[in-house]
N, C-alpha and C positions, 0 to 999 in steps of 0.2 A: 958787614955779615952777605954783601955781595960776593956772587963767586966771582969767577973769571970776566975781565971784559969781550972775551968773544961768546962767552956763553950767556950772559944775562946785561940787561942795560937799568936793572932797577930790580932792588929789593919786591918794591910793590911798585903795580902800574895803577894809578885812579883814572878812570873815565869822566871827565865830568868836572868841572871848576865851579858847580853851583854851592850853595853853605852845606850840603851834606859831603860832596867830594872834599872842600875844603878843610872842613873839620875834621874828616880822617886824614889828610893829607898832615892838617896843624900835628895832628896827635901822634901819626906815624913819624914825621919829622923829630919832633922833639923827645922822641923815644930812640931817635940815632937811627932810622933806618933811612936807606935812599929811596926816597919815594918821585917817582914820574907824575906829573897830573898834564894831562891831554883835555885840551879843550876847545871844542867843535869852530866855536867863535873866536872874535876878539874885544877885549873889554876897553870902555864900557860897554855895553848889551844891553837890551832889552829881556822883560822879563814879565808875563802876565800873574799880578802878584796884587792884592789888596796893600801892600807893604806894611803891614800892622804886624807890629811883634807884641805878643804878650809876656807877662811876666814867667813864660815857661821857656820862650824862646829868649827871653831877656839875661837867663841864669845862664843858659848856651856860651853866651857872648863874651860873660865873665869870668866863666870856666877857659876861654880861651883867651883872656888878655888884649880883649877888645876897647879901646875907650870907647862908651857909650853916651860920652855927653853931646851937651848942645854946639860945645864949641869943635865937636868931630862932624857936625850934621845929621845929630839924629836929633826929634821932637819927642818928647814926653809927654805920656798921657797917665791918667788916674784909674781910666775903668772904662764901664760899656755902659751907652746910654741904647737902650732901649726902646723902638718904637711900632706901636702893633694896637689894635683893637682899640683906635681912640686915645689912646695913652703914652705917657713917655714915662720912662723911669731911668734912672741912672743907678749903676751897681759900682762901686768901688773898686778895684781889685782886691783880694783876701791879703788878710794880712798873714803871712805863712811865716814858716821857718827856712821851708824848703826852699821858695820862691820870692825875688823883690816884691813891690805891691805898688808897684808899675811897669807900663809896660810902654811900646815904643812904634816910632814910626822913621821909616829910612826907605826911599826908593831904589826896589832893586837894581835901577840902570848904574849906579855906580855902590850898592852896599855889596853885590858879589865880589867885586873889583878889591874890595877893602877883606872881603877875608880871604878870597886868593891872595894880595899882596902879602897878605900877615902871614898867611901857611908858607908861600916864599922866602917871609924871612925868617922862619924858624928852621930852614932849610930845604923845603921840598921845591923839586925844580919843575918849572910849568911852561909849557909848549903850548902857546895860543896857534889859533887856525890849524890845527890838528886834529881832522876828522876822522874817527875811528871808524873801523870799516866791518872789524869784525873779530873771531879771534884765530887765536893761533893754538894749534892741536897738537899734542904730541902722540905716537902709535895707539895710547892704551885712552885716546878721550879726553884727556886734561888740558883744561886752559893751562897755557905758558909762555903767552903773551898778546900782543894785538897786529892787528894790520892797521894804515892810516895813512892818510892822504895829506900831505903838509903844503900848506900856500895854497894860494891862488892859481898857483898853476899845477896842484894835484899831485905833486911829488909822492911817488909809493915811501913807503917806510914801513920797514916792522920792529915792535919792540918786545922786549922779551921779559920776563921775571917768574917768580916763582907762583906768584898771585895778583890778581885783578879783582879791582873794587870798583862795580859798577855801579857810578853815580850819574849817571846820563840823562836824571829827569822822567819826565812822564813818557818819554815817545819810547825808552826802556830798549834802546834799538841793540845795545850790547847784548843783553839777554833773551832777545827777541834771537839773536844768530846763532845762539845755542839751545834754543825750542824752547824757552820759556815765556807760555803764549798768557797774558791775562787771565785771571779766574772771573767767569761769566755771575759767581753768587759773589761776588762784592763789588759793593754800591761802587759807582763810579759819577763823580758830579764836574760841570763844566762852569768857566768862570768868564765874565767879561768885563774888563775894566775900560776908563778913560780917563784923563786930566784934565782939568778946570782948570782957567784962574780961579779966584773964589776967596769971599772975608773970611769963610770958615775954613781959613787953611792953618791957620793956630790951633783948632778946637782942641782941649786936653783931654777929651773923651773917644775914644772908637765908638760911631754910631753904627748901627742895625737895625734894617728896618724888616721887618715878618712878615707882611703881608703885598706879596707879589703874588699875581695872581695868572692864570691860565687865558686863553682864549676863548675857554668857556664860560669863563669867571670865578672858578674855583681855586682857592688856595693851592699855592707851590709849595715843593718841599725845597728852602733855601730862605735867605735873605738879601737882602741890598745893604750895601755899606755906605760910610762919608768916611772917611779918614784922611785928616787933615795934615799935609805933609811937611808946613811949615816954611817953604819955602813961596807963599805966594800963590800954590796951588793946591786941590785937593783931588784927592783917590777918589772915582767913584765906582763903585761897582755892580755884579750882583753874580751869585751862584746860586746855581740848581742841582738839583739831582735828577738820578733815573728812576727813583724808584717810586714813580707815578707816571698814570698810562697819557698823562699831557704829555709827556719830556719829548714824545720822538713830532708833535707838532707846535711845541714850542720856538719860534723864533727868538735868539733870546739876545741879539742886538734890537730888534726891535720891542723887543719887551723891555729892556733899559732904558732905550728910549721914550717909550709912553712912562716909563717911570719919571725918570727926572723932569719929564713933560709937568708934572703934579706939584712939582715943587715951589718955591718959593722964587720969583724971578733975579730978587736982590742975590740971593746963593750962586747966580751964572751959573749954572750946571745947564748949559744950551750949546750948541751949535758953535753960534759968535764967539764964545770963550776957551773952546776946547784947544788943547794946547797941543794936538795930535790924534791919530786915529782909534776907534775902539778896536779892543785887542782881545785875544780871547784864548784860552786855554784848558785842558783837562786836571782835574781832579781825581788822580787815583786814590781810592780808600782802601781802609780796613785789609791787609796784608791781601790786595788782589796780585800781584805776584810770587809764587812761591816754587820750589825752597826760597830761603833768601842766604845758603849757602851751596852750591855745586860744583865738584870738579874744578877747584882751584879758585873760582868765583865768588864773590860778596857781593848782596845787593844793597844798596846805602840809598835810601829817601825815597825818593818819589819813583826812580825806578824797581823798589819794592813794594810799592803801595803803602807806604804808610801814613799818608798822610789821615789826619783826627776825621773820624767820619762821623764824629759828633758836629763838629764845626766848620771843617773844611781846610785848618791850621794845619799847613807842610815844614814850614821852615825850623818850628821847632826840633820836629822828632826828624826831618834827615839829618841835622846837626845832633842830634844824642847819637840816633843810630849809626852816626860817622865816625862819633869816640866807641862807641860797643864797637862796632867793627873794628878800628884799630887797636884797642885793648885785645882783641881776639888774634889780630894779625902778629900780633906783638910776641904775646903766649906761643903762638903754633911757630914763629920763625927763628923761636928760642929752642925748638926740636927738631928733629932730625927727620928730612922728607920721608914719610910712611904713617904707619898705621897711627904713633904716638902722633904727631902735625894734624893726622884727617880727625884724629876725637878732641883735640883742641877746637878745629874748624868747626867741626857740630856744634860745637856749644854756642855760637853764634846764632841760628835761628833758637835755639833752646833758650837762650839768654833772650830773644824779643817778644817768644811767647809770653816768657814767664813777664816781662814789664808791660806787656800793651795787649796780650793776649785776650783776655777775658775782659777788659775795657773795651776794646774794638768789637768783641761780640754784643757787649753792651749798646754801643755805640750804632749796628747793624740792625737791632730790634730796633732801636730807635726809628734810625730814617726809614727804616719798612714801614715803622706804625704814622708816622708822619707823611708819606707819601700816600696817603687819603685824604683829602682834601678836607672831608669831615673831623679829623681828629687833629690836624693843622688848625681848625675855623677853635675846635674846641678851646686847644692849649693856647691859644693865643687871646682870647675870650678872654676864660677861667683864669689862667697863669697869671696873667702880669698883675690884675690888681691885689696880688699876696707877694707881699715883698718876700716876706722869710724863704718861700717856696721860689722866687726869684733867685735869692743869693745861692741856695742848696744848686737851681739848676744853672748857676753862671758857673760854681766849681766842678761842677758833673762835665759841662759842653766846655771847658776851658780846663780839665784834667789838671786841677789847681787842687790838690791836698797834699797834707803831710803825709807822709807813707807812717810814720811812727807817731801815735797820739793824735795831736787834733783835736778840733772840736767835736759833738756829736755828726754834724753833717760828715764832717774828712770820714770818720770810721764807718759812717753808712756805704759810703760811695766805695772807700777800699774794700768792705764786707764785698759787695755785691759785685766788684771786679776781680776779686779773687773767686768765687762762687762760681760766675758765670764759667763754661767752658773754654779754654784759649784754643777755640778752632785754625 
C-alpha cells in the first residue's frame, strides 16, 4: 500500500514503542501495512510504573499472542489486597467471560521491549534512539511525516507517511508540537516507585494501602502499593491525585519515605535494601488531551490521557486504544485520500468516547469526591467492612465487567457508564 519510495517511508509512523505504540504497530503489521516505529531511547529502558497488570491488561496481551507464562518472566496474582481503616481484606479478581481471572506483574524494564520485539516479529520496523522532534506539514497544515534526530550524534532525519500515531507517553511532545495542550478540567496524578529486595517478592496478591496522609494529617486521594515482582524484589510506590488542596504542598518522595518507614522491618523497604533510586512520573487521566484525531494524527495511550481515573491504570488502556487506532487506520488507508478517508479517521475519537467516555465521566466525579479528605475517610472507614460493597468497588475501579449480561453488579456499573455523559 506504500507509495513511491521517493514520496513515502511507510504507510504509518508510530511515535513511541511503549505498550500503546507496540500494540498499534503489531496490529498494523498483522494487517499487512508497512509501519515504522520510532523510539527515542534504546531497549531495555526504565519506566515509572507499578508493573502490575490487571485482568484487563492480560486480555490485551493474550490478544497480541504474548506468552504470559512464568517461564517467560511473568508472575501471576489472584486479586487485590486492600489495607485501610485498621482492616485488611482480600478480593479475588472476578470470574468473567470477558476477562481472565488473574493478573500479572512484569517490570517495565523488559516488558516494553518484549512487546516491541513482538511487534517487530509481526513485521513492524523499529528504529531505536530516534528522537522525534516535530511534525512535517503539507501546505494545508496536514501532518504527513515527522522530523527526528538519530543516535548519539543526533543526525537529522525526516520520515513521511500518510498517517502518524502519537504514542509517546505522558510527555505527549508530538501532540504538543501540533498545538494540543492538556486539558486542565481533567484529573492528573503523580506516581513514585522504588524497588527493594524483599521476602515479599513472590506475593500472589497486588496490595493497595488507602491511608496516605498530607502534611496536615488529612487523607490524600490516592493509594500506596506493594507488588511482588517474583525476582527477589518488590515494586513499592504510591500515586496521588491533584484533586486535593494539599496537592501542591505534598512532597511525594518524602511521603513515600515516611510511609515505608512505618512498615515491618522484615519487609526490607528501607534504604539499605533499595536496588535503585526513587523515580516519579505523571499520570494523565480521563481524556486529558483531545481531540484524539486531527489532521492525520491519532493519539494513543498516555499521549491521549487515557489513564483510568478510578485506579491510575494505564497499560491496559494504552494497548486497547492502540488496537482501536490500528483498526481505524487499516480501514482509512483502504480508502482514497480525501473526505472518505477522513470520515473513517473521525470514527476513532467517536469510538473512544463510546467505549470509555461515560465510565471516565464517572471516574472524574469519583476523584473529585475523594479529593475531600472527609469523604476519603468515610469511604475507608465504612466501605472496607462491607465485603459485598468492596466486591462492587473492585469491579468499578478496575473496570472489570462483562458488557453483555453478567451479574447484577455488572449491569449496574454498565448502566451507570451508559447514562453518564461522554464528555
